[in-house]
C-alpha positions as CSV (number, residue, x, y, z in Angstrom):
1,X,-85.7,87.6,-25.0
2,X,-87.1,91.0,-25.8
3,X,-89.0,92.2,-28.8
4,X,-86.7,94.2,-31.1
5,X,-89.5,96.6,-32.0
6,X,-90.1,97.3,-28.4
7,X,-86.5,98.4,-27.8
8,X,-86.5,100.6,-30.9
9,X,-89.6,102.5,-29.8
10,X,-91.6,101.6,-32.9
11,X,-95.0,100.0,-33.0
12,X,-96.0,97.2,-35.3
13,X,-96.6,98.6,-38.8
14,X,-95.1,102.0,-38.0
15,X,-92.2,103.2,-40.1
16,X,-89.5,105.6,-38.9
17,X,-89.6,108.9,-40.6
18,X,-87.0,109.5,-43.3
19,X,-84.1,111.6,-41.9
20,X,-83.8,115.1,-43.3
21,X,-80.5,114.4,-45.1
22,X,-82.1,111.4,-46.9
23,X,-85.0,113.6,-48.1
24,X,-82.4,116.0,-49.5
25,X,-80.6,113.3,-51.3
26,X,-83.8,111.9,-52.6
27,X,-84.9,115.2,-54.0
28,X,-81.5,115.8,-55.5
29,X,-81.6,112.4,-57.3
30,X,-85.1,112.9,-58.5
31,X,-84.2,116.3,-60.0
32,X,-81.2,114.7,-61.7
33,X,-83.3,111.9,-63.1
34,X,-85.9,114.3,-64.3
35,X,-83.3,116.4,-66.0
36,X,-81.7,113.4,-67.6
37,X,-85.2,112.3,-68.9
38,X,-85.8,115.6,-70.5
39,X,-82.4,115.6,-72.1
40,X,-83.0,112.0,-73.4
41,X,-86.4,112.9,-75.0
42,X,-84.8,116.0,-76.5
43,X,-82.1,113.8,-78.1
44,X,-84.8,111.4,-79.3
45,X,-86.6,114.3,-80.9
46,X,-83.4,115.5,-82.6
47,X,-82.7,111.9,-83.8
48,X,-86.1,111.4,-85.4
49,X,-86.1,114.9,-86.9
50,X,-82.7,114.2,-88.6
51,X,-83.8,110.7,-89.6
52,X,-87.0,112.0,-91.2
53,X,-84.9,113.9,-93.8
54,X,-84.3,112.0,-97.0
55,X,-80.6,111.6,-96.3
56,X,-81.3,110.1,-92.9
57,X,-83.3,107.2,-94.2
58,X,-80.8,106.5,-96.9
59,X,-77.9,106.5,-94.4
60,X,-79.4,104.5,-91.5
61,X,-82.7,103.1,-92.6
62,X,-81.5,99.5,-93.2
63,X,-79.5,99.4,-90.0
64,X,-82.4,100.8,-87.9
65,X,-84.8,98.3,-89.5
66,X,-82.5,95.4,-88.6
67,X,-82.1,96.7,-85.1
68,X,-85.9,97.1,-84.6
69,X,-86.5,93.5,-85.9
70,X,-83.9,92.1,-83.4
71,X,-85.3,94.2,-80.5
72,X,-88.8,93.1,-81.4
73,X,-87.7,89.5,-81.3
74,X,-86.1,89.8,-77.9
75,X,-89.3,91.6,-76.7
76,X,-91.4,88.7,-78.0
77,X,-89.2,86.2,-76.2
78,X,-89.6,88.2,-72.9
79,X,-93.3,88.3,-73.4
80,X,-93.4,84.6,-74.1
81,X,-91.5,83.9,-70.9
82,X,-93.9,86.1,-68.8
83,X,-97.0,84.5,-70.4
84,X,-95.7,80.9,-69.8
85,X,-95.0,81.7,-66.1
86,X,-91.2,81.4,-66.3
87,X,-90.8,84.3,-63.8
88,X,-93.3,83.2,-61.2
89,X,-90.7,81.6,-58.9
90,X,-87.4,83.1,-60.0
91,X,-85.6,81.9,-56.9
92,X,-86.4,78.2,-57.3
93,X,-83.4,77.4,-59.7
94,X,-81.0,78.7,-57.1
95,X,-82.4,76.3,-54.5
96,X,-82.5,73.4,-57.0
97,X,-78.8,74.1,-57.8
98,X,-77.9,74.1,-54.1
99,X,-79.8,70.9,-53.5
100,X,-78.0,69.2,-56.4
101,X,-74.6,70.4,-55.1
102,X,-75.3,69.0,-51.6
103,X,-76.4,65.7,-53.1
104,X,-73.2,65.6,-55.2
105,X,-71.1,66.4,-52.1
106,X,-72.8,63.6,-50.1
107,X,-72.3,61.1,-52.9
108,X,-68.6,62.1,-53.3
109,X,-67.9,61.7,-49.6
110,X,-69.7,58.4,-49.2
111,X,-67.4,56.7,-51.7
């Protein structure tokens, strides 16, 4: 059996250069993402400018406060999960479920 890297003409650790068309698409998407980011921050600026007027706080202050408290709670739950190590082996529950399913199948077909 032959080595696949030998047939492709690549050496170990070497990466094929990105095709010219892929570079063009990458630049296109980066420009679009950058433009969307600028537009997003401009909308945030407009939002906070409107909110800082007296009528803005009267209109949406309580709702925004509730939203921020809920968002902070979800952020704290996420932070707790990271600090306790719940995301160290994210694939393990999948394997545990597959093992349980196989054991259930074996037990079902034995009887």
